[in-house]
C-alpha positions as CSV (number, residue, x, y, z in Angstrom):
1,M,-33.4,3.6,23.8
2,T,-33.8,-0.2,24.0
3,G,-35.1,-2.4,21.2
4,S,-38.4,-2.7,22.9
5,V,-38.9,1.1,22.9
6,W,-38.1,1.2,19.1
7,R,-40.5,-1.7,18.5
8,A,-43.3,0.2,20.4
9,R,-42.7,3.4,18.4
10,L,-42.6,1.5,15.1
11,T,-45.7,-0.4,15.9
12,R,-47.6,2.9,16.4
13,I,-46.4,4.2,13.0
14,V,-47.4,0.9,11.3
15,E,-50.8,1.1,13.0
16,E,-51.3,4.5,11.4
17,G,-51.0,2.9,8.0
18,L,-47.4,3.9,7.4
19,L,-44.3,1.7,6.7
20,P,-46.3,-1.1,5.0
21,G,-43.1,-3.2,4.6
22,L,-43.0,-3.6,8.4
23,A,-46.6,-4.9,8.8
24,E,-45.3,-8.4,9.7
25,P,-44.0,-8.6,13.4
26,D,-40.8,-10.3,12.3
27,A,-40.0,-7.5,9.8
28,L,-40.8,-4.8,12.4
29,N,-38.7,-6.5,15.2
30,R,-35.7,-6.8,12.9
31,F,-36.0,-3.2,11.9
32,A,-36.0,-2.2,15.6
33,D,-33.0,-4.3,16.2
34,C,-31.2,-2.7,13.3
35,I,-31.9,0.8,14.7
36,E,-30.4,-0.2,18.0
37,Q,-27.3,-1.8,16.3
38,S,-26.8,1.2,14.0
39,L,-26.9,3.6,16.8
40,A,-24.4,1.5,18.7
41,D,-22.1,1.3,15.7
42,H,-22.1,5.1,15.1
43,A,-21.5,5.7,18.8
44,A,-18.5,3.4,18.8
45,I,-17.0,5.2,15.8
46,R,-17.5,8.6,17.4
47,A,-15.8,7.3,20.6
48,G,-12.8,6.0,18.5
49,K,-13.7,2.3,19.1
50,N,-13.8,-0.5,16.5
51,L,-17.3,-1.6,15.3
52,P,-18.9,-4.1,17.6
53,K,-19.4,-6.3,14.5
54,A,-15.8,-5.9,13.3
55,T,-14.1,-9.1,12.1
56,R,-10.8,-9.9,13.8
57,G,-8.1,-10.4,11.2
58,P,-4.5,-11.7,11.2
59,G,-1.7,-9.6,12.6
60,P,-1.5,-7.0,15.4
61,E,-4.7,-5.5,16.7
62,F,-5.4,-2.1,15.2
63,A,-7.9,0.6,16.2
64,P,-8.2,2.9,13.1
65,F,-10.8,5.2,14.5
66,A,-8.9,5.8,17.7
67,E,-5.8,6.4,15.6
68,V,-7.5,8.9,13.4
69,K,-8.9,10.8,16.4
70,E,-5.4,10.9,18.0
71,L,-3.9,12.2,14.7
72,A,-6.5,14.8,14.2
73,A,-5.2,17.2,16.8
74,K,-1.5,17.0,15.6
75,D,-1.6,16.1,11.9
76,W,-5.0,16.7,10.2
77,R,-3.8,15.6,6.8
78,E,-2.5,12.3,8.1
79,A,-5.8,11.7,9.9
80,V,-7.8,12.3,6.7
81,W,-5.4,9.9,4.8
82,L,-5.9,7.2,7.3
83,A,-9.7,7.7,7.2
84,G,-9.4,7.2,3.4
85,I,-7.4,4.0,3.9
86,A,-10.1,2.8,6.4
87,T,-12.8,3.5,3.8
88,L,-10.8,1.8,1.0
89,I,-10.5,-1.4,3.0
90,G,-13.8,-1.3,4.9
91,W,-14.7,-0.2,8.4
92,D,-15.4,-3.7,9.7
93,R,-11.8,-5.0,9.0
94,P,-9.6,-3.0,11.4
95,E,-6.6,-5.3,11.2
96,S,-6.7,-5.2,7.4
97,I,-6.6,-1.4,7.6
98,G,-3.6,-1.7,9.9
99,Q,-1.8,-4.1,7.7
100,L,-2.1,-1.9,4.6
101,Y,-1.4,1.4,6.4
102,N,1.6,0.0,8.2
103,G,3.1,-1.9,5.2
104,M,2.3,-5.3,6.8
105,Y,4.5,-4.1,9.7
106,R,7.6,-4.8,7.6
107,N,8.4,-1.3,6.4
108,D,7.7,2.3,7.5
109,A,4.0,3.1,7.5
110,W,2.6,4.5,4.3
111,T,2.1,7.9,5.8
112,W,0.7,10.9,4.0
113,A,4.1,12.5,3.8
114,R,5.4,9.4,2.2
115,V,2.7,8.7,-0.3
116,S,2.1,12.4,-1.3
117,A,5.8,12.8,-2.1
118,D,5.4,10.5,-5.2
119,G,1.7,10.4,-5.7
120,G,1.4,7.0,-4.2
121,K,3.5,5.4,-6.8
122,A,5.8,3.4,-4.4
123,M,2.8,2.3,-2.4
124,A,0.9,1.1,-5.5
125,E,4.0,-0.9,-6.6
126,W,4.4,-2.4,-3.2
127,I,0.7,-3.5,-3.2
128,G,1.1,-5.0,-6.6
129,A,4.2,-7.0,-5.6
130,N,2.5,-8.2,-2.4
131,A,-1.1,-8.7,-3.7
132,E,-1.5,-12.4,-3.0
133,L,-0.2,-12.0,0.6
134,L,-2.3,-8.9,1.2
135,H,-5.4,-10.8,0.2
136,K,-4.6,-13.2,3.1
137,V,-3.6,-10.7,5.7
138,A,-5.7,-7.7,4.6
139,P,-9.0,-8.9,3.3
140,F,-11.7,-6.3,2.5
141,G,-14.8,-5.4,4.5
142,S,-18.4,-5.9,3.5
143,H,-18.7,-2.6,1.7
144,R,-15.7,-3.3,-0.4
145,A,-16.6,-6.8,-1.7
146,Y,-15.6,-6.1,-5.3
147,Q,-12.2,-4.6,-4.5
148,S,-8.9,-6.4,-5.3
149,H,-5.3,-6.0,-4.3
150,R,-4.2,-7.5,-7.7
151,P,-2.7,-4.9,-10.0
152,G,-4.5,-6.2,-13.1
153,S,-7.9,-5.6,-11.6
154,P,-9.9,-2.4,-12.6
155,T,-10.6,-1.9,-8.9
156,S,-7.0,-2.7,-7.8
157,T,-6.0,-1.2,-4.5
158,G,-2.9,0.4,-6.0
159,R,-5.0,2.1,-8.6
160,V,-7.4,3.4,-6.0
161,V,-4.4,4.6,-3.8
162,R,-2.9,6.7,-6.6
163,S,-6.2,8.2,-7.5
164,L,-7.1,9.0,-3.9
165,V,-3.7,10.6,-3.2
166,A,-4.0,12.7,-6.4
167,W,-7.5,13.8,-5.3
168,L,-6.5,14.7,-1.8
169,K,-3.6,16.7,-3.0
170,A,-5.7,18.7,-5.4
171,N,-8.8,19.2,-3.3
172,P,-7.9,20.1,0.3
173,H,-10.6,22.8,0.4
174,E,-13.3,20.1,0.0
175,L,-12.3,18.6,3.4
176,H,-11.4,21.7,5.4
177,P,-13.6,22.2,8.4
178,E,-14.4,25.8,7.4
179,T,-15.4,25.1,3.8
180,S,-16.6,21.5,3.7
181,D,-20.1,20.5,2.7
182,F,-21.4,16.9,2.7
183,D,-23.4,17.0,-0.6
184,R,-20.6,18.8,-2.4
185,L,-17.9,16.5,-1.1
186,F,-20.0,13.4,-2.0
187,H,-20.1,14.5,-5.7
188,A,-16.6,15.9,-5.7
189,L,-15.2,12.5,-4.9
190,E,-16.6,11.0,-8.1
191,P,-13.3,11.1,-10.0
192,V,-11.6,8.9,-7.4
193,S,-11.0,5.5,-9.0
194,G,-12.9,2.7,-7.2
195,F,-14.9,5.1,-5.1
196,G,-18.5,4.5,-6.1
197,R,-21.5,5.7,-4.3
198,T,-20.9,3.6,-1.2
199,A,-17.3,4.6,-0.7
200,R,-18.0,8.3,-1.2
201,F,-20.8,8.2,1.2
202,D,-18.8,6.3,3.8
203,L,-15.7,8.5,3.6
204,A,-17.7,11.7,3.9
205,R,-19.7,10.5,6.9
206,L,-16.6,9.0,8.5
207,L,-14.8,12.4,8.4
208,G,-17.9,13.8,10.2
209,L,-18.2,11.0,12.7
210,L,-14.6,11.3,13.7
211,G,-14.7,15.1,14.0
212,L,-12.4,15.9,11.1
213,A,-15.0,18.2,9.5
214,P,-18.6,19.2,10.2
215,L,-20.1,16.7,7.8
216,E,-23.4,14.9,8.1
217,P,-25.7,13.9,5.3
218,K,-29.1,15.6,5.0
219,Q,-30.4,12.8,2.8
220,C,-29.7,9.0,2.3
221,F,-28.3,9.3,-1.3
222,F,-30.3,6.2,-2.3
223,Q,-29.7,6.7,-6.0
224,G,-26.7,4.5,-7.0
225,S,-27.0,2.4,-3.9
226,S,-27.9,-1.2,-3.7
227,G,-28.7,-2.4,-0.2
228,P,-30.0,0.9,1.2
229,Q,-32.2,1.5,-1.8
230,R,-33.6,-2.0,-1.8
231,G,-34.4,-1.9,1.9
232,A,-36.1,1.5,1.7
233,R,-38.2,0.4,-1.3
234,L,-39.3,-2.6,0.7
235,V,-40.1,-0.6,3.8
236,F,-42.1,2.1,2.1
237,R,-43.4,-0.1,-0.8
238,L,-42.1,2.3,-3.4
239,H,-41.0,0.1,-6.3
240,D,-40.7,2.8,-9.0
241,G,-37.7,4.9,-9.8
242,L,-38.7,8.1,-8.0
243,F,-35.7,8.7,-5.8
244,A,-37.0,12.1,-4.6
245,R,-40.1,10.4,-3.1
246,L,-37.9,7.7,-1.5
247,E,-35.7,10.4,0.1
248,E,-38.8,12.3,1.3
249,E,-40.2,9.2,3.0
250,A,-36.9,8.5,4.6
251,R,-36.6,12.1,5.9
252,G,-40.1,11.8,7.3
253,L,-39.3,8.5,9.1
254,G,-36.1,10.1,10.5
255,R,-38.1,13.1,11.8
256,V,-40.7,10.9,13.5
257,L,-38.1,8.6,15.1
258,G,-35.5,11.3,15.8
259,L,-32.9,9.6,13.6
260,S,-30.4,11.1,11.3
261,A,-30.3,10.4,7.6
262,Q,-27.1,8.2,7.9
263,I,-28.8,6.1,10.6
264,V,-31.9,5.6,8.4
265,E,-29.7,4.7,5.4
266,D,-27.7,2.2,7.4
267,V,-30.8,0.6,9.0
268,C,-32.5,0.2,5.6
269,C,-29.4,-1.5,4.3
270,Q,-28.9,-3.8,7.3
271,W,-32.6,-4.7,7.6
272,Q,-32.9,-5.9,4.0
273,K,-30.0,-8.3,4.4
274,G,-32.1,-10.5,6.8
275,R,-35.3,-10.2,4.9
276,R,-36.8,-13.5,3.8
277,P,-37.7,-13.7,0.1
């Protein structure tokens, strides 16, 4: 659907007294635009294309989602590992993902076979030794704004790599297509260092979008989020701490508009970024 169609559907809902945060035309129009953009972003990922809003970085062009889809048929574990690296860096920085995964194109790629052999120790040491250069050639995406390549940081990339490798080795059943469950995986990822609510949500849904496992969230997981929760509270005018009510309102909106929970979550997040105080 086009933005004008979404605007018309949203207008009818607002006229019924729902979505009080979209009563102003500017707010409603931006929400409609965010729906259209979010659908385009998710379609791009499913097709193995970089996000339309991706920032071009230094170094060779890299298409991580296409790479993951190609790997999925021949080396499922490698595909999952690269999806993890993509989430660690941020989906909107494809060249940064390529720089880290491919060792800045100076060494052999940090493949799953290589990192799993020593628990990610060599990769973590390499990241620490090259932290300053990595900050220049492999900057983080918007969802990883507080991440750092520097070894002294509590959110250092090396620390996250070692933790993620250990988790993936110990929990293959959580990701297997026949046994995976989004809600369980989201919570099971909690021990991974540096993987807070956003990274856990992003990795689980990325595995689903790329066809590595039948994973799709049935709720928005607002609790623990910042942008999505703020956007939803503004849209529904629910300013207390009742997350169950917030999830219920989001599910209702998704049903009326025919949108999945991950689209509603993304739209709420993107919409609140442009809201005028």
